[in-house]
N, C-alpha and C positions, 0 to 999 in steps of 0.2 A: 825442403822438407818442412813437415808440419810443424807449427808453434802453438802450442797450448798455452793462450793467455790466461793470466791468475784472476782477472776482475771479473769477465763476463760469466765465464763458466761458473766460478766460486759463487755468484750473486745469484744465478740463475737455479743452481743445484739445491743451495739454502732456501731459497722462496720457495721450491717446489716441496722442499721438507716441511717448512712451516705451514705451508697451505693446508696441508693434510692433518696438523697439530691438534688433535682434541683433547689432550690430557688423558688419553689413555694409558693403563698400564705398561703397555708394551712401547709406547712412544716415549713415555718418561725412561723407561729403561735404555731405549737406543740413544737417548741424549745425552748431556751433561749437565750436572747440578752445579750450582755456584750457591757456597754456603757462605750467607751474609750473615758472619757471626759478628753478634751484638749491633747489628743494624735494626735501627728502630724501623718500625711500618711504613713511616712516613719517606724515611729515608731510601727504604728499599722502592716505595712507589717512584720517589723522583728519579730513582738510576735504572728502574725498568727499560727504558729505550736503549739505554746504553748497554745494559745485560743482555737484551737481543742482539744489538748489533756486534756484542763480543761472541754470538754463538751458542750461548747457553739458553737449554730449553726448560731448565729448572731452577727454583730458587728456594732454598732452606733457610728458614727463619730459625732462631734463637726459641726457647721455650714461650708460649705466649699466655701461660697461666698465671693466676695471681702468685706472687711469691715474696720471698723476705726482703724487707726495707732496708733492716741495717740500721745505720746511725746517720744516714741520710748525708753523707759529706759529698765533696767534690765526685762525680763518677767516674774520673779518670780509670781507666782500665789497671794502671800501675797504682792506684790506690792503697793506702794502708788498711790496716785492720779496724780501723773506726769508720770506713765508709763504705758505700755501697759497693758490690764487686761484682763481675761478670756471673760468677757462679751463683749467686742469690736466685738467679733465674731457675736454677736448678734446684731451688729449694721452697717447693710449692706451699702455700698457706690455704689454697682454696683451688678448685679446678674450675674456673671461669675465664673469658678470654680478655685481657688487658692486664698490664702491669706497669708500674712507673717507669721503667726503664726501657719499655718498647714501644710503649702506646694503648689507645683505648680499642675497644671492639669495634667503635667506627673507624678509626684507622686501619685495623685489619679488613675490615669489608671494602673499604677504598681501596688500599693496597691490593687486595684479590681481585677486585673489578677491573682496574688498570692492568693487571696480569692478564686476565682472561682476554682482554681487547687486544693484547700483542701477543698471544699464544704462549704465554710462559706458565707453567704449571708451579703450585706453591706447596710447598712440602714444610710441615710443622714438625721442629722437635718436640716430642710430648714423654712426659716421664710419670706413670703411674705408680711407681715402685717406692716411693719415699717421699717422707715429707721432710719440711725442715727440722732441724734438732731443737728449735727454739719453739717448743710444741704451745706454748702460751699465746705465739703470734697466730696461729691456726685459726681459721674462722669457726665460730660458734656454730654458724649455720652450715657448714660442712660435716662438724663433728655430731651434731644432732642427727643431720641426714644418713650417716653410715651407722647408726645404734648407738651413739655415746663413746667417748673415749678409750673405753675398754675394748670396743669392737673393731677399732682404727688400725692396729697394728696385727701382725702374725705373734701369736704365743711365743715364738721363738726368737723375736725381737727385742729380746731383755739383753743380747749381748752381741758383740762384734762377732762377725764370721770369723771362726777358729781354724778351720780345714776348708781351704778354697777347693778339694776334690771331692768334699761332701755336698751331695746334691742338695739336701735338706737344709744344711747350713747356707750354702750360696743362696739358695732361694728364698729364704724364711729370716735369715740374721741380719743385724744392720750392716751397711756397708760403708765405710769411711765416716762412721759415726751418724749415719742418717738412719732415723727408724722406718725399719720396714713394713710397707702398708700391707695389709691383709687383702691382696688384690682378688681372692676367692670369695671374699664377702658379697653378698648378692646385694646389699645397699649400697655397697660402695661402688660395685659395677653399674648399677643403674645411674648414680649419681656421675661418674666418670663418663658414662656411654652418653650424657646429656651434653656434657663437654665436649665429646669428638663430634658427636653428631652435629651441636651448634657451629664446631669449625667448619665442617662440609658445609652446612647451610650458608655460611659468611665465606665460601669460596677455597676451601682448603681442597688440595687434590692428593694429598698422601701425607703420611706420618713418619718419622723417623722415631722410633723406639729406643730410648735412652737405657742402659743397664738393662736390656732385654734377658740377657742370659741371667738374671736375677728374679725373674719371674719365671713359675716354676711350669714344665711341659706336663701334658694331661699324664703321663707316667711316670711323673718325678714323685718322691715321697711329700706325703700331706704334711701340713703344721697341723697340730692340735685344734686351731680355731677356722680351719679349711675343710669345707664338707667335700669339695672335690676341686682337681687343678683345672679349672675349665677358662681359666683368663684369655688364654689364646685363641681357641674355637670361637668365642664371642666377639673378640676385638679384631678377628679376621674376617668375621661376617658369615661364619658358618653355623654360629648358634645365637639365639636372642637369650635377652635378660628381661624376663617378665614381658615377652611377646615384642621388644624393642630390638630390633637388629641395626648393626652398623650399615650407614646410608652409603649407597653409591659403592658398595664393598669390591663388585666385580672390576671396576674401574680405578680403583685407589693404590696408587702404588707406595707399598706399606713397608719399611725394611726393619731390621732390628742391630742394636749395636750389641753384638754377640763378640766379644773380644775374645780371641782364641789363646787359650791357656788354662792350666788346672783341668777340671772337668766340665769344660764349657759346653758340651755336647752340640758343637755347631754343625755337626751333619744333620741332627734332629732339627734343629731350629732351622737351617738350610733347606729343608723340606717342606717348611711352614710358609717361608716368606723370604726375601732376598735379605743377606746377612752380610757384616764387612768382614773383609779380607785383611785383617790386622796384622797376620804374619809377611803377607805379598807387601804391604808397606813398609814393613821393617826391613825386608830382604832389599827392597828397592832402596831404601834410604842407604844401606850399607853400600849396595853398588854405586849409587851416586859418592859417597864419602870417598870409595877407592877408585872412582874413575874406570870402573871394569864395567860393562854392559854386555854380559855374556847371553846370547841368545838362548843356549841350553837352560841357564840357570834362570833366567827370568821368564820364559815360557810357561813354567807350572805355577800356577795360582797359588799354591801351599793351601789350598783348602779344600774339604770333600764335596762343598757342594758344588752344583753346575755351575760353570762359567757365566750362565745367563741369569744365576741367581746369587749374583755376590757384587756388593759396593766396594768400588777401590777407591782409595786416596793415596797421595805422598805423604801428606801428613793432616791429621784432624786437630780439631780444638783442643784434645785432650794431651796429645803428644806435643802441640806447642807450647800451649799454655800451664799444663799441671806441674811439669818437672823441666820443660824446656828440650825434651828428648830430641825434637826435631828443629828447634830454633837457629841451630848452626847453618842448615841451608841455607846458600845464597839465592836470589832469584833466578839466576841462569839455571841451578840446579833444580829448583822446584819446577821450573818451565820444561827442563829435560825429562824428570820423571812424569810430569804431566803429560805430555808428548807421547811417552809410551803408554801409560793407561788409557788416555782418551783415544788413542790410534786402534787400538786392538778391539777385536771383535767382541771379545767376552767383557763381562762387567759393565758395572754403570759407574762411571768415574766422577768422583766430587771434588770440587776445587777449593779448598780452604782460603778464604781470603782473611789476611793478616791486617793488623792495624796499620795505620800508616808511621812510618818512621825509617830509620837505617835498617839495611838488611842485614841479615845472620845475627841478630839481638835479639832476646825475647823482650815483650812488652817497651817498646820504645819511648813510650808515654804520650803521643801525640795524638792518637786516636782517644775519644772517650766513648763510652757506653750511648749508645743510639747514632755515631757516626758511621759513615762508611768508611771501610777501610784503605788499602794502598790500590793503585792501579792495574796492578799487575795480572788482574783477570781481564785486563783489556789491552795486554802485551799483543803486538801483532803475531807473535809465534802461537800465544793461547788461542788468538781469535782463528788462526789458520787450521789449528789442529781441531777446534770444536767443528769448524766449517767440513773439515776432511771427514772427521767422525760421521755427520749426518749424509754425506755425500756416498760413504761405503758402506750403508747399513746393509746387513744380510750377506756380505761378502765375506769368504773365510781369510784367515790370517797365514803368514807364514813368518817367522822371527829369523833374521840371518844377520850375520855380522860381518864387517869389512875386512881388512887387512888383520886386523886386530880387535879385541874386544870394547876398543875406546868408541868403537862406532858399528850402531845398531840400527837395522832397517827394518820398518815392520811393513810387509808388503800385503797389500788387499786385494785379492783377486788380480784380476788384470787392468784395473783401474787407477792403482795408485799408490804411493809409497810415503812413509815419515822416515827420514834418516836425521839420528841423534849421534852427535859427535859429544862426548863426555871431557875429552881431552881438553885441558884448559891452556895448554901451551902451542898448539899447532894445528893447523887445517888438514885434513885428511883427503887424499883422493880416493875414489871408490870405482869399483868395477864391479856391479854384483847382478847375477842373472836375474830377471825377470819376467814376467807374463804381459807386462803392459805394450801397447802398441809402439812401434817406432814413431820417434820424432823427436821434437826439441820441448821440453818441459820448464816452464817458469816456477821458480820458487814462490809458493803462495806466501811464505812468511815473511817477504821482504820485496816480492815484486820485481827482481831484479837478476840474481844468478839463475844461469841456465844448467839444465841438465841433459843429458841426451840418452835417447835409448836405440839402439841400434842391433839387430840381429838378437835380439832378447838380452841386450848387457846394458844395465843402466851405469853409465860414467858421468863423473863430475868432480867438483870439489867441495866439501862440506867444511864451512867456516868453523873454527875453533870454539868450543864450548857454546855450540848453536843446534839449533832445530830447523831441518829443510823440509817442506811439506809440498809433495810434487802430485797431480792428478788432473 
């Protein structure tokens, strides 16, 4: 009986996949993103070899723009209201590279250079939609460049969003007390284009657009101060601003935070760029909470966009940090959710790196802004699934349950399978029809347990609360 060893096969396949990696949009889509939340540029650079070894092909940074400094205290993520907070880098005071939380422009360049050497793409979180509400902190140079303070914001930005189903309100009024930038002002567009093109020149390979659904689509209602809703055509590289185009637009991986709910128009945004599958994340967390992984229920991405045009997660920094919606998830549950989204054919999965500390607790208070988070991104189960994903590129998927919904298998063509047991109390024997070649397979996530395919039937024992990776 043929034995499929874990080490040599996985290393060879992974090496072949990375050897062709040139940061093209499709290659980024087919890989996995590590969200290095609150890591400084230097911290990311120091950890790039480990990130590569873990099988991630992209790293997403926190916002690189100049941001609100606050009252300068200890930058602990659990700090109180008198000190610097993680969300201050979501409160721009200018659009230039570098801030006191993450590092300088030179630090960013150095990080990108190292990432390029290792074949890892860099995705930067960007947020043109709003500024800090502490408007006295905004750079005078920036205010002058956009035509003065009266030209900076939408006319409708004199109040909070009153009706989330109203597209004019949603795209031009204040969200969460943050003044809404007039993203259709040509002077702002020219200034912001200098920022994103500088990021590209410094080594960025893509962008995550924060609050993307709050920036109007071309056919959305126009604000009184907006000549036309042309932000997305310009910043997706289809049109120029004053003759300047987005650089390297055809290769960039650009996706939008278009949270589903209200009149989000995620279908329309999804035709322009990849968008987040936030409803699927909610369904997935519910399935993890109930220890029921129904193949039928989880096969549907809960999104009108094409599967290849969505970004998936088990949790995001918002679900973890804002209200602690997902903070209850244990490390094992996070890995099980990751195994599902990262082993599937559709979607581009993003792994949110939590701060160091005890599991299933929001803000343990160990990591500070600039530090790396915990080591879960390097867990053997996560690493095995990441490398499985690269090895299965282009193969179709099929989701099937074992004896009950506590065991779910993701089958990829005739080459491999990821099996997830969400039962926290007992291991599960499986007998699942597959197209894989007959033989004995070693579980890549631990290098020890063996599974057998004979006559098209996969059999073996999946440990409790665990992930098995076979190929």
